[in-house]
DRENDONU-148271 format. One record per residue (C-alpha): x, y, z. Coordinates in steps of 0.25 Angstrom, whole numbers, padded with zeros to 4 digits, always signed. Layout:
N
XYZ...
This chain:
143
-0143+0164-0034-0131+0170-0026-0141+0179-0019-0145+0166-0011-0131+0161-0009-0126+0175-0003-0138+0174+0007-0134+0160+0011-0120+0164+0014-0122+0176+0021-0133+0170+0030-0126+0158+0033-0115+0166+0038-0125+0175+0046-0123+0172+0061-0134+0165+0069-0135+0173+0082-0144+0174+0094-0150+0186+0100-0155+0190+0114-0161+0204+0112-0170+0210+0101-0158+0220+0097-0149+0208+0095-0160+0202+0086-0162+0215+0078-0146+0215+0076-0147+0201+0070-0158+0205+0061-0150+0216+0057-0138+0207+0054-0146+0198+0046-0152+0209+0038-0138+0214+0035-0134+0199+0031-0146+0199+0022-0142+0212+0015-0127+0208+0013-0132+0195+0007-0142+0202-0003-0132+0212-0007-0120+0202-0009-0130+0193-0016-0135+0205-0025-0121+0209-0029-0117+0194-0033-0129+0193-0041-0128+0206-0049-0112+0205-0049-0111+0190-0052-0123+0182-0055-0129+0191-0066-0116+0194-0073-0112+0178-0073-0126+0176-0078-0125+0185-0090-0111+0179-0093-0116+0165-0093-0128+0168-0101-0120+0175-0111-0109+0164-0112-0120+0154-0114-0128+0162-0125-0115+0164-0132-0111+0150-0132-0113+0139-0142-0121+0127-0140-0108+0119-0136-0104+0129-0126-0117+0130-0120-0117+0116-0117-0103+0118-0110-0108+0129-0102-0120+0121-0098-0111+0109-0094-0102+0120-0086-0113+0126-0079-0118+0112-0075-0105+0109-0070-0104+0122-0062-0117+0119-0056-0114+0105-0052-0101+0111-0046-0108+0121-0038-0118+0111-0033-0106+0102-0029-0099+0113-0021-0111+0118-0015-0114+0104-0010-0100+0102-0005-0101+0115+0002-0115+0111+0009-0109+0098+0013-0097+0104+0019-0105+0114+0027-0115+0102+0032-0104+0093+0036-0095+0104+0042-0103+0103+0056-0101+0087+0056-0090+0083+0065-0080+0078+0057-0068+0079+0067-0065+0071+0080-0067+0079+0091-0074+0092+0094-0082+0098+0082-0086+0112+0084-0100+0115+0078-0103+0128+0085-0098+0137+0095-0104+0150+0101-0098+0159+0111-0106+0169+0119-0120+0161+0116-0125+0164+0130-0122+0178+0130-0131+0190+0129-0125+0195+0116-0127+0189+0103-0118+0177+0100-0117+0171+0086-0119+0156+0087-0106+0149+0083-0097+0161+0085-0086+0152+0091-0087+0139+0082-0074+0142+0074-0066+0145+0087-0071+0133+0094-0069+0124+0082-0055+0129+0080-0051+0127+0095-0059+0113+0098-0063+0107+0085-0057+0093+0083-0052+0092+0098-0057+0082+0107-0057+0092+0118-0058+0107+0119-0057+0115+0131-0057+0131+0132-0044+0137+0137
């Protein structure tokens, strides 16, 4: 299960790029292969280092418990599952509404520097700086 989450996190952070030559395209495929390898290695380590021991511990506790304790464990697991769903929903909603205009003035969605140059530029590479300089203002001029 963590395998899927690790891949999602790594690929979500993988920069969206554009290329103009075949050698640049090859470099991006190499970077994607590196990201895939990293995600796979991290997921395998998490699976065997965390998931498998946790599953054994939970099964051992459940089998050693009395029927009343088993009921409590099931309720606790249900509460944990609901908490996880609420936290994931809150995170997803926060991420979905982050791009919405919530402030008066300028709201920076994305900014890219060097997009028309021959070398590769990462889409959105200037978003944070631009948002810090101009976000919320009525007017923004370069200096």
